[in-house]
C-alpha positions as CSV (number, residue, x, y, z in Angstrom):
1,M,167.4,259.8,175.6
2,A,166.4,257.1,172.4
3,A,168.7,254.8,173.9
4,R,167.9,254.5,177.0
5,A,163.6,255.2,176.2
6,F,164.4,251.9,173.6
7,R,166.3,250.3,176.7
8,E,164.0,250.8,178.8
9,H,160.6,250.3,177.1
10,G,161.4,249.1,174.4
11,A,162.3,249.9,170.8
12,D,158.3,249.5,169.7
13,S,156.7,250.7,172.4
14,S,158.9,253.9,173.0
15,G,157.6,255.4,169.3
16,I,159.2,258.5,167.1
17,G,157.0,261.0,169.0
18,T,157.5,260.0,172.7
19,V,161.6,260.0,172.1
20,M,161.4,263.4,170.2
21,K,159.5,264.8,173.0
22,K,162.1,263.9,176.2
23,V,164.2,265.7,173.2
24,G,161.8,268.8,173.2
25,L,161.6,268.6,169.4
26,T,158.5,268.4,168.1
27,K,158.2,264.5,165.8
28,G,158.3,266.3,162.1
29,G,161.9,267.8,163.0
30,F,162.6,263.9,163.1
31,Y,162.5,263.6,159.5
32,R,165.8,266.2,159.4
33,H,168.0,264.3,161.8
34,F,166.6,260.7,160.5
35,Q,165.1,258.8,157.6
36,S,163.4,256.0,159.6
37,K,162.4,255.2,162.7
38,D,165.5,252.2,162.3
39,D,168.0,254.9,161.7
40,L,166.8,256.2,165.3
41,F,167.3,252.6,166.2
42,V,171.2,251.7,165.3
43,E,171.8,254.8,166.2
44,A,169.9,254.4,169.7
45,V,171.9,250.9,169.7
46,A,175.3,252.5,168.8
47,R,175.5,255.2,171.7
48,A,173.6,251.8,174.0
49,L,176.9,250.1,172.6
50,E,179.5,252.9,173.4
51,D,178.1,253.8,176.9
52,T,178.3,249.7,178.0
53,G,181.7,249.7,176.2
54,H,183.5,252.6,178.2
55,A,181.2,251.3,181.1
56,M,182.7,248.1,180.6
57,E,186.5,249.2,180.0
58,A,186.5,251.1,183.2
59,V,185.4,248.2,185.6
60,A,188.4,246.3,183.8
61,R,190.7,249.1,183.6
62,A,190.2,249.8,188.1
63,A,190.2,245.7,187.9
64,P,193.6,244.0,189.8
65,A,196.3,243.2,187.2
66,G,195.0,239.5,186.1
67,R,191.4,240.0,187.6
68,A,189.5,242.5,184.3
69,T,187.8,239.4,183.6
70,Q,186.3,238.7,186.5
71,A,185.6,242.3,187.7
72,I,183.3,242.2,184.5
73,I,181.5,239.9,185.1
74,E,180.7,240.8,188.7
75,H,179.7,244.4,187.0
76,Y,177.9,243.0,184.3
77,L,175.8,240.3,186.4
78,S,175.5,242.6,189.7
79,A,172.2,243.4,191.0
80,G,172.6,246.9,189.6
81,H,172.8,246.9,186.1
82,A,170.0,244.3,185.8
83,N,167.7,247.0,187.8
84,M,168.6,249.5,185.6
85,P,168.1,248.0,182.1
86,G,167.7,251.8,180.7
87,A,170.9,252.3,181.5
88,G,172.8,248.4,181.3
89,C,173.4,246.4,177.9
90,V,171.5,246.6,175.1
91,R,171.5,243.1,174.7
92,A,170.0,242.3,177.8
93,A,167.4,245.0,177.1
94,L,166.4,244.5,173.4
95,G,167.9,241.3,172.3
96,P,164.2,239.9,170.6
97,E,163.8,243.3,169.4
98,L,167.2,242.7,167.7
99,A,166.5,239.8,165.9
100,R,162.9,240.1,165.0
101,K,164.1,243.5,162.5
102,P,165.3,243.8,158.9
103,L,168.2,242.1,157.7
104,A,169.6,245.8,156.6
105,V,169.6,246.7,160.3
106,R,170.6,243.9,161.7
107,R,174.1,244.1,159.2
108,R,174.4,247.8,160.3
109,I,174.1,246.4,164.2
110,E,176.2,243.5,164.0
111,V,178.9,245.8,162.5
112,L,178.2,248.0,165.6
113,L,178.6,244.8,168.0
114,E,182.1,243.8,165.9
115,A,182.9,246.7,167.3
116,Y,182.3,246.1,170.3
117,R,183.7,242.8,170.7
118,E,187.1,244.2,169.3
119,R,187.1,246.9,172.0
120,L,186.4,244.5,175.2
121,S,188.4,241.6,173.8
122,P,191.7,242.6,175.1
123,F,190.3,242.1,178.3
124,M,189.2,238.8,177.7
125,P,190.7,235.2,178.0
126,G,192.7,233.2,175.4
127,K,196.3,234.0,173.8
128,T,195.7,234.9,170.5
129,S,193.1,238.1,169.8
130,E,190.5,235.3,167.9
131,E,190.0,233.3,171.2
132,R,189.8,236.1,172.8
133,I,186.9,237.5,170.5
134,A,185.4,234.4,170.7
135,N,185.6,234.5,174.3
136,C,183.6,237.8,173.9
137,R,181.7,236.4,171.7
138,L,180.3,233.4,173.5
139,L,180.4,235.8,177.3
140,F,178.3,238.8,176.7
141,P,175.3,237.7,175.0
142,S,175.4,234.8,177.2
143,M,175.2,236.9,180.3
144,A,172.7,238.5,178.5
145,G,170.6,236.0,178.2
146,V,170.9,235.6,182.2
147,L,170.3,239.2,182.9
148,M,167.2,239.5,180.6
149,M,165.6,236.2,182.5
150,V,166.6,237.6,186.0
151,R,164.5,240.6,185.1
152,V,161.9,238.0,184.5
153,L,161.7,237.7,187.9
154,P,159.3,239.5,190.8
155,D,161.0,238.2,193.7
156,A,164.2,240.4,194.8
157,E,166.1,237.2,196.8
158,K,165.7,234.9,193.5
159,R,167.0,237.5,191.4
160,E,170.1,237.9,193.4
161,Q,170.3,233.9,194.1
162,R,170.5,233.9,189.8
163,L,172.7,236.3,189.3
164,R,175.2,234.5,192.1
165,E,174.8,231.2,190.2
166,A,175.3,233.1,187.0
167,R,178.6,234.5,188.5
168,E,180.1,231.1,190.0
169,F,179.5,229.6,186.4
170,F,181.1,232.2,184.4
171,L,183.5,233.3,187.0
172,K,184.8,229.6,186.3
173,T,184.6,229.1,183.4
174,F,185.9,232.4,181.5
175,A,188.1,233.7,184.5
176,G,189.5,230.5,186.0
177,L,188.1,230.8,189.7
């Protein structure tokens, strides 16, 4: 619940009381599960990365042979993903907030992001594991930035145009299409 609420409304605007109410618990019950809001935030990011990692893996595995990267890019930079921040990429939804968290929290999140990259690197281009991880390290944050800025646009046609332009760029750059 917190993973969705934070991605939809931001971590700072989704107070502990709001999140606990959504799960049917009292604010006091929160402290039986988490020591701080930062702990909840890290757990929410972990859940979001787990969910989106699972979705990206499913998209990649369902793609025709040799088209996993293409399928990931097309799925990630889709109107459906752009229109559902609560169920989408945590970097696109919370990027600036992630950067403003205390160093200890950012370190914990980097461990989660590294596991995400390891999970998806087999579907990335590259001859070695290091090359695939490096491509993953560049591709996903870049697409997150595009998705973040597309969500700002009020005009649906412009949103789709920007998504299409980004898909074309990333497909050419990372999938050789």
